[in-house]
C-alpha positions in Angstrom: -12.2 -9.8 -16.6 -10.8 -7.0 -18.8 -7.2 -7.3 -19.9 -4.8 -5.1 -17.9 -1.0 -4.8 -17.4 -1.2 -6.6 -14.0 -3.1 -9.8 -15.0 -1.0 -12.2 -17.2 -2.3 -15.3 -18.9 -1.7 -17.5 -15.9 -3.7 -15.2 -13.6 -6.4 -14.8 -16.2 -6.8 -18.6 -16.4 -7.0 -18.7 -12.6 -9.6 -16.0 -12.5 -11.8 -17.8 -15.1 -11.5 -21.1 -13.2 -12.5 -19.4 -9.9 -15.4 -17.6 -11.7 -16.9 -20.9 -12.9 -16.7 -22.3 -9.4 -18.2 -19.1 -7.9 -21.1 -19.1 -10.4 -21.9 -22.8 -9.9 -21.2 -23.3 -6.2 -21.1 -19.9 -4.4 -23.7 -17.8 -6.1 -26.7 -20.1 -5.6 -26.5 -19.9 -1.8 -25.8 -16.2 -1.6 -29.2 -15.1 -0.2 -29.9 -18.2 1.9 -26.6 -17.8 3.8 -27.6 -14.2 4.6 -31.0 -15.3 5.9 -29.8 -18.3 8.0 -26.5 -16.7 9.1 -24.8 -20.1 8.6 -21.6 -20.7 6.8 -21.2 -23.7 4.6 -18.0 -25.3 5.8 -18.2 -27.9 3.0 -18.0 -25.1 0.5 -15.0 -23.7 2.2 -13.3 -27.1 2.0 -14.1 -27.2 -1.7 -12.4 -23.9 -2.2 -9.4 -25.2 -0.3 -9.2 -28.4 -2.4 -9.1 -26.3 -5.5 -6.3 -24.0 -4.3 -8.5 -20.9 -3.9 -7.4 -20.1 -0.3 -4.1 -18.3 0.2 -2.6 -19.1 -3.2 0.1 -16.6 -2.3 1.5 -18.7 0.5 4.6 -20.9 0.0 4.1 -24.6 -0.9 5.5 -25.6 2.4 2.4 -24.3 4.0 0.0 -25.7 1.4 -0.2 -22.6 -0.8 0.7 -22.3 -4.5 3.4 -19.7 -4.2 1.7 -17.6 -6.8 2.0 -14.2 -5.2 -0.4 -11.6 -3.9 -1.9 -10.8 -7.3 -3.2 -14.4 -7.5 -4.9 -13.8 -4.1 -6.4 -10.7 -5.6 -8.0 -12.3 -8.7 -9.4 -15.1 -6.4 -10.9 -12.6 -4.0 -12.5 -10.7 -6.9 -14.3 -13.8 -8.3 -15.5 -15.1 -5.0 -16.7 -11.7 -3.9 -18.7 -11.2 -7.2 -20.8 -14.2 -6.1 -20.9 -13.5 -2.3 -18.9 -10.8 -0.5 -19.6 -12.3 2.9 -18.1 -15.7 1.9 -15.1 -14.0 0.3 -14.4 -12.6 3.8 -13.0 -16.0 4.6 -10.5 -15.6 1.8 -9.5 -12.3 3.3 -9.1 -13.6 6.8 -7.0 -16.5 5.5 -4.7 -14.3 3.5 -4.2 -11.7 6.2 -3.7 -14.2 8.9 -1.7 -16.4 6.6 0.8 -13.7 6.1 1.0 -13.0 9.9 1.4 -16.6 10.9 3.9 -17.6 8.2 6.1 -14.5 8.8 6.1 -14.2 12.6 5.1 -17.6 14.0 7.1 -20.6 15.1 6.9 -22.9 12.1 6.4 -26.0 14.2 3.4 -24.3 15.9 1.8 -22.4 13.1 2.6 -24.8 10.2 -0.1 -27.4 10.9 -2.7 -24.6 11.3 -1.6 -22.9 8.1 -2.1 -26.1 6.2 -5.6 -26.5 7.7 -6.5 -22.9 6.7 -5.3 -23.4 3.1 -7.3 -26.6 2.9 -10.4 -24.9 4.1 -10.5 -27.0 7.3 -10.0 -24.1 9.7 -11.0 -20.4 10.0 -8.6 -17.9 11.6 -10.0 -14.7 13.0 -8.0 -11.6 14.0 -8.8 -9.9 17.4 -7.6 -6.3 17.5 -10.6 -4.0 18.2 -11.7 -3.5 21.8 -14.9 -2.0 23.3 -13.2 1.4 24.1 -11.1 1.6 20.9 -11.4 0.8 17.3 -9.5 3.3 15.2 -7.1 3.9 18.1 -5.9 0.3 17.6 -2.6 0.7 19.5 -4.3 1.9 22.7 -5.2 -1.7 23.9 -6.4 -2.7 27.3 -6.6 -6.4 27.0 -3.8 -7.7 29.2 -1.2 -10.4 28.3 1.1 -11.3 31.1 4.0 -13.8 31.1 3.8 -16.7 33.6 6.7 -19.1 33.1 6.3 -20.9 29.7 2.9 -19.4 29.2 1.1 -16.1 28.6 -2.1 -15.4 30.5 -4.8 -13.3 28.7 -7.6 -11.3 30.4 -9.9 -8.8 28.7 -12.3 -8.5 25.8 -12.2 -8.0 22.1 -15.2 -6.8 20.1 -16.6 -6.5 16.6 -14.5 -9.5 15.6 -15.4 -11.1 12.3 -16.2 -14.8 12.6 -15.7 -14.6 16.4 -18.0 -17.5 17.0 -16.9 -19.5 14.0 -13.1 -19.3 14.1 -10.9 -22.2 15.1 -7.9 -20.0 16.0 -7.5 -16.3 16.5 -4.6 -13.9 16.2 -4.9 -11.8 19.4 -3.2 -8.5 20.2 -2.8 -7.4 23.8 -0.8 -5.2 26.1 2.4 -6.6 27.6 4.1 -3.3 28.2 2.9 -0.2 30.0 0.1 1.9 28.5 2.6 4.7 28.0 4.5 2.5 25.6 1.6 2.7 23.1 2.1 0.5 20.0 5.5 -0.5 21.3 4.0 -2.4 24.3 1.8 -4.8 22.3 2.3 -8.5 21.8 0.5 -10.8 19.3 -0.4 -14.4 20.1 -2.0 -17.3 18.2 -4.9 -18.6 20.4 -6.9 -21.8 19.7 -10.5 -21.0 20.3 -11.1 -24.1 22.3 -8.7 -22.9 25.0 -10.3 -22.9 28.5 -11.4 -19.5 29.8 -12.4 -18.3 26.3 -16.0 -17.4 25.4 -17.8 -15.7 22.5 -21.0 -14.0 21.5 -22.5 -12.9 18.2 -24.0 -9.5 17.1 -27.1 -9.0 14.9 -25.2 -7.1 12.1 -26.6 -5.2 9.2 -24.6 -7.0 6.6 -22.1 -9.9 6.0 -24.4 -11.9 8.2 -23.1 -15.3 7.2 -19.7 -14.4 8.6 -21.0 -12.4 11.6 -19.2 -10.3 14.2 -19.1 -10.6 17.9 -17.0 -10.3 21.1 -14.4 -12.7 22.5 -14.0 -12.8 26.2 -10.7 -13.9 27.9 -10.6 -15.0 31.5 -7.2 -16.3 32.6 -6.7 -17.9 29.2 -3.3 -19.6 29.2 -1.4 -19.9 25.9 2.1 -21.4 25.5 4.8 -18.9 24.9 5.6 -20.8 21.7 2.4 -19.3 20.3 3.8 -15.8 20.3 3.9 -14.0 16.9 6.8 -11.7 16.5 8.8 -10.2 19.4 7.3 -9.4 22.8 6.1 -5.8 22.9 6.6 -5.4 19.1 3.7 -7.4 17.8 1.7 -4.4 16.8 4.5 -2.7 15.0 5.7 -5.8 13.2 2.4 -7.4 12.3 0.5 -4.3 11.3 2.6 -4.2 8.0 0.5 -7.1 6.8 -2.6 -4.9 6.8 -1.3 -3.2 3.6 -1.9 -6.5 1.8 -5.4 -7.0 3.2 -6.4 -3.4 2.4 -5.8 -3.8 -1.3 -7.7 -7.1 -1.2 -10.7 -5.4 0.5 -10.8 -2.7 -2.2 -10.8 -5.5 -4.9 -13.6 -7.4 -3.1 -15.9 -4.4 -2.8 -15.2 -3.3 -6.3 -16.0 -6.8 -7.6 -19.4 -6.5 -6.1 -19.9 -3.1 -7.7 -18.8 -4.5 -11.1 -21.3 -7.3 -10.8 -24.1 -4.7 -9.9 -23.1 -2.6 -12.9 -23.1 -5.5 -15.3 -26.6 -6.5 -14.2 -27.9 -2.9 -14.3 -26.5 -2.2 -17.8 -28.4 -5.3 -19.0 -31.5 -4.4 -17.2 -31.9 -0.8 -18.6 -31.7 -2.1 -22.1 -34.7 -4.3 -21.4 -36.9 -2.2 -19.2 -39.3 0.1 -21.2 -40.5 3.5 -20.2 -42.3 6.0 -22.4 -42.0 3.7 -25.4 -38.2 3.4 -25.1 -35.6 1.4 -23.1 -34.3 3.1 -20.0 -30.9 3.1 -21.7 -32.2 5.8 -24.1 -32.3 8.3 -21.2 -29.1 10.1 -20.4 -30.3 10.6 -16.8 -30.0 6.9 -16.4 -26.9 6.0 -18.4 -24.6 9.0 -17.5 -24.4 8.2 -13.8 -23.7 4.6 -14.6 -21.0 5.6 -17.1 -19.3 7.8 -14.6 -19.3 5.1 -11.9 -18.1 2.5 -14.4 -15.1 4.8 -15.1 -14.3 5.2 -11.5 -14.6 1.5 -10.7 -12.1 0.6 -13.5 -9.6 3.2 -12.2 -10.0 2.1 -8.5 -9.6 -1.6 -9.5 -6.3 -0.8 -11.2 -5.1 1.0 -8.1 -5.8 -2.1 -6.0 -4.0 -4.3 -8.4 -1.1 -1.9 -8.4 -0.9 -2.2 -4.6 -0.7 -6.0 -4.9 1.9 -5.8 -7.7 4.1 -3.5 -5.6 3.9 -6.0 -2.7 4.9 -8.8 -5.0 7.9 -6.8 -6.1 8.9 -6.0 -2.5 8.3 -2.2 -3.1 6.5 0.3 -0.7 2.8 0.1 -1.1 1.3 1.6 2.1 -0.2 4.7 0.3 -1.7 2.6 -2.5 -3.2 0.2 0.1 -4.7 3.1 2.0 -6.2 4.5 -1.1 -7.6 1.2 -2.1 -9.2 0.7 1.4 -11.0 4.0 1.7 -11.9 4.5 -1.9 -13.0 1.0 -2.9 -15.7 0.4 -0.2 -17.1 3.9 -0.5 -17.2 3.8 -4.2 -18.7 0.3 -4.2 -21.5 1.5 -1.9 -22.3 4.5 -4.0 -22.3 2.4 -7.2 -24.6 -0.3 -5.8 -26.9 2.4 -4.4 -27.2 3.9 -7.9 -27.8 0.5 -9.4 -30.5 -0.3 -6.9 -32.3 3.0 -7.8 -32.2 2.0 -11.5 -34.2 -1.2 -10.6 -36.8 0.9 -8.8 -39.1 -0.8 -6.4 -37.7 -4.1 -7.5 -34.3 -3.1 -6.3 -35.6 -1.8 -3.0 -37.3 -5.1 -2.2 -35.3 -7.7 -0.2 -33.0 -9.3 -2.8 -29.5 -9.4 -4.3 -29.0 -5.7 -4.8 -30.0 -4.6 -1.3 -28.0 -7.4 0.2 -24.9 -6.2 -1.7 -25.5 -2.7 -0.4 -25.6 -4.0 3.2 -22.6 -6.2 2.8 -20.2 -3.6 1.4 -21.2 -1.0 4.0 -19.3 -2.8 6.8 -16.0 -2.3 5.0 -16.3 1.5 5.5 -16.0 0.7 9.2 -13.9 -2.4 9.8 -10.2 -2.8 9.0 -9.5 0.9 9.1 -11.9 3.8 8.5 -11.5 6.3 5.6 -10.1 8.9 8.0 -7.4 6.5 9.2 -6.5 5.5 5.7 -6.2 9.2 4.6 -3.9 9.8 7.6 -1.8 6.8 6.4 -1.6 8.3 2.9 -0.7 11.8 4.3 2.1 10.4 6.4 3.5 8.5 3.4 3.5 11.6 1.3 4.5 14.3 3.8 6.4 12.3 6.3 5.2 11.0 9.7 6.8 13.8 11.6 4.6 16.3 9.8 1.4 14.3 10.3 1.7 13.1 13.9 -2.0 12.2 14.3 
């Protein structure tokens, strides 16, 4: 990791420790997990035992209280070895923020400790069959019945849908006309009666997987509500600024790994009596992408630094989310071409390309992120949609 103003000696030491673990334990199973589509739960528990899951959470929930930049450096190093596996870090950090800030401590506390120890996976269920980017226009229904909420409907394209132990579910408790102000969030254990899942055959991130969650009269105690009734979307969505910076870092970490391997490869591969690195047509595109990756990474770290300081960071998070995944895809594509037919064959480079592509779709498209940035700069009243 190159020195920069956001990474101090403590974070540098953490990054080096995580990288050793990732090289020794995560990287060897990278391709096998993609083929089998099976997560290694024991590997997740190892990560938890070492403090690599939610280091930003307070110690009362099992975290290290190190801040969001610590989560960032961990995400980078795990993603370098396997982006799909690092998605578990992302889900833990995003949902960890939501549960710790908006949940009943007596209810969410035990689950948070399990998540941090790598003993539980928490999904987030927001997307529905008729709406992805229009996330506030939800149809899944949540109705109050005494001391419980009753859930009916479907969520789709949910990461780890069939592997999660609990899920943060967003549904409509108010009228459709209320939009985002009629949405409530609940923590739902996945073994609750009336709940079922399936799994898609996705292009990338196959070890994590995506699928649908079906709710038929699923009853959840009112104590499992996250935030206020009808305000769950407005309150909880602020946590996505944190995860968007992390997503940028994860994708860029994969791009950096691809660049490192490609720079080494072109010095060894011979063509016309010279190494490929002797040809500017090969090195100049890599040099340009290397420059952009360094700049984009600093932007992501800046977003996390601002969050740690309690400063506004929505624009930076939006920039990180749309630029990081797209840039990573373009970089890995160029690296794959440098490897020629060897890169096109099923292998590490083509798997990386498949894995990063999904982040241009999930967790907010580029168009939505640019709208977020525009609203921050010009004012929401001047950028209504």
